C-alpha positions as CSV (number, residue, x, y, z in Angstrom):
1,X,0.1,0.0,0.0
2,X,1.3,3.6,-0.9
3,X,0.6,6.6,1.3
4,X,-1.4,9.2,-0.2
5,X,-0.7,11.3,2.5
6,X,3.0,11.2,1.4
7,X,2.1,11.7,-2.1
8,X,0.0,14.9,-1.2
9,X,2.8,16.1,0.6
10,X,5.4,15.7,-2.0
11,X,3.2,17.7,-4.3
12,X,2.4,20.4,-1.8
13,X,5.9,20.7,-1.2
14,X,6.7,20.9,-5.0
15,X,4.1,23.8,-5.3
16,X,5.4,25.7,-2.3
17,X,2.9,24.7,0.1
18,X,2.9,23.7,3.7
19,X,2.4,19.5,4.3
20,X,-1.1,18.2,5.1
21,X,-0.9,16.9,8.8
22,X,-1.0,13.3,9.2
23,X,-3.0,11.0,11.1
24,X,-1.1,10.5,14.1
25,X,-1.3,14.3,15.1
26,X,-4.0,15.3,17.6
27,X,-7.3,16.3,15.9
28,X,-6.9,19.8,17.2
29,X,-3.8,20.2,15.0
30,X,-5.7,18.8,11.9
31,X,-8.6,21.1,11.6
32,X,-7.4,24.2,9.6
33,X,-10.0,26.4,8.8
34,X,-8.0,28.1,6.0
35,X,-6.9,24.6,4.2
36,X,-9.7,22.4,5.4
37,X,-12.4,23.6,3.2
38,X,-14.3,21.3,0.5
39,X,-13.5,21.7,-3.1
40,X,-15.4,20.6,-6.2
41,X,-13.0,19.2,-8.9
42,X,-13.7,18.9,-12.5
43,X,-11.9,17.9,-15.7
44,X,-11.6,20.5,-18.4
45,X,-11.6,18.9,-22.0
46,X,-9.7,21.4,-24.1
47,X,-10.6,21.8,-27.8
48,X,-6.9,21.3,-28.6
49,X,-6.9,18.1,-26.6
50,X,-6.1,16.1,-29.8
51,X,-3.9,18.6,-30.9
52,X,-1.2,17.8,-28.5
53,X,2.0,16.2,-29.9
54,X,1.9,13.3,-27.2
55,X,-1.7,12.5,-27.7
56,X,-1.3,12.6,-32.0
57,X,1.8,10.1,-31.6
58,X,-0.6,8.0,-29.5
59,X,-3.1,8.0,-31.7
60,X,-1.2,6.9,-34.6
61,X,0.1,3.6,-33.0
62,X,-1.6,0.4,-33.4
63,X,-5.4,0.6,-31.8
64,X,-4.4,4.3,-31.2
65,X,-7.7,5.4,-30.9
66,X,-8.5,2.9,-27.8
67,X,-5.0,4.2,-26.5
68,X,-6.1,7.6,-26.2
69,X,-9.7,6.9,-24.8
70,X,-7.9,4.8,-21.9
71,X,-5.8,8.0,-21.5
72,X,-8.9,10.2,-21.1
73,X,-10.1,7.3,-18.3
74,X,-7.0,7.0,-16.6
75,X,-7.3,10.9,-16.0
76,X,-10.8,10.7,-14.8
77,X,-9.9,7.9,-12.4
78,X,-7.1,10.2,-10.9
79,X,-9.4,13.1,-10.5
80,X,-10.0,11.3,-7.1
81,X,-6.6,11.6,-5.8
82,X,-5.1,14.8,-7.3
83,X,-3.5,13.4,-10.4
84,X,-2.3,10.2,-9.1
85,X,-3.6,6.4,-9.4
86,X,-2.1,4.3,-6.5
87,X,-1.9,0.4,-6.3
88,X,-4.3,-0.3,-3.8
89,X,-3.6,-4.3,-3.6
90,X,-6.8,-5.6,-5.6
91,X,-4.5,-6.9,-8.0
92,X,-1.2,-8.9,-8.5
93,X,0.3,-5.1,-9.5
94,X,-0.6,-1.7,-10.4
95,X,-1.2,-3.0,-14.4
96,X,-3.0,-5.9,-13.1
97,X,-5.3,-3.5,-11.3
98,X,-5.6,-1.2,-14.2
99,X,-6.9,-4.1,-16.3
100,X,-10.0,-4.0,-13.7
101,X,-10.5,-0.3,-13.8
102,X,-10.4,0.2,-17.8
103,X,-11.9,-3.2,-18.5
104,X,-8.8,-4.4,-20.9
105,X,-6.5,-7.0,-21.0
106,X,-3.1,-6.8,-19.6
107,X,-1.6,-6.6,-22.7
108,X,-3.6,-3.6,-23.6
109,X,-2.8,-2.0,-20.1
110,X,0.8,-2.5,-20.5
111,X,1.1,-1.2,-23.7
112,X,-0.9,1.7,-22.6
113,X,1.3,2.6,-19.5
114,X,4.8,1.7,-21.9
115,X,3.2,4.4,-24.7
116,X,1.9,7.0,-22.0
117,X,5.7,6.7,-20.2
118,X,7.6,7.1,-23.5
119,X,5.7,10.1,-24.4
120,X,6.1,11.8,-21.0
121,X,2.4,11.9,-20.1
122,X,2.7,9.9,-17.3
123,X,5.3,9.2,-14.5
124,X,5.8,6.0,-12.6
125,X,6.9,6.4,-9.0
126,X,7.3,4.6,-5.9
127,X,8.6,1.0,-7.7
128,X,5.9,1.4,-10.3
129,X,2.9,1.6,-7.8
130,X,2.0,5.0,-8.4
131,X,1.1,6.7,-11.8
132,X,1.4,10.4,-11.8
133,X,-0.7,12.2,-14.4
134,X,1.8,14.8,-15.7
135,X,-0.5,17.4,-17.4
136,X,-2.9,17.0,-14.4
137,X,-3.2,20.7,-13.2
138,X,-3.8,21.5,-16.9
139,X,-6.7,19.2,-17.3
140,X,-8.5,20.2,-14.2
141,X,-9.8,22.9,-11.9
142,X,-11.3,23.0,-8.6
143,X,-13.9,25.6,-6.9
144,X,-14.3,25.8,-3.1
145,X,-18.4,25.7,-1.6
146,X,-18.4,29.6,-1.8
147,X,-17.5,30.1,-5.1
148,X,-19.6,27.2,-6.5
149,X,-22.7,29.0,-4.7
150,X,-21.9,32.1,-6.2
151,X,-21.9,31.1,-9.7
152,X,-24.8,29.0,-9.1
153,X,-26.8,32.1,-7.9
154,X,-25.3,34.1,-10.8
155,X,-26.6,31.6,-13.2
156,X,-30.1,31.3,-11.3
157,X,-30.2,35.2,-11.8
158,X,-29.3,34.9,-15.8
159,X,-32.0,32.2,-16.2
160,X,-34.8,34.1,-14.5
161,X,-34.3,37.3,-16.5
């Protein structure tokens, strides 16, 4: 099992944020009203997604359209964990788990991971137990609850008028 706290703290350190508190600390220390807000995440499918050189190269491979679709599925799966897919122990290894997530055979998933790594779209970490989607920040966004409500009220006003 890998530690998502460890992964998130590494990501936060790269971006210059302080590390998240771990489970071993007192609950009073964990609650931080500034950083402990609920966020909503979405995936931005840019109009030029298929113009990206790496995606074009991927699509020109044998079964390229399927590989691109599976890459999109990986991005979607990684939304739960901030751009990471972690080996959870339900398969023999991470690739075996991907066969379950993506509903494909082992050869297709092995080929997918090899191609994505070759074209620098993902990075395998922690002895191939974690996949990091490299362009995750470009593909996603987040809102806190207040921003979401504000946008919702503005949309409702426009609809009523």
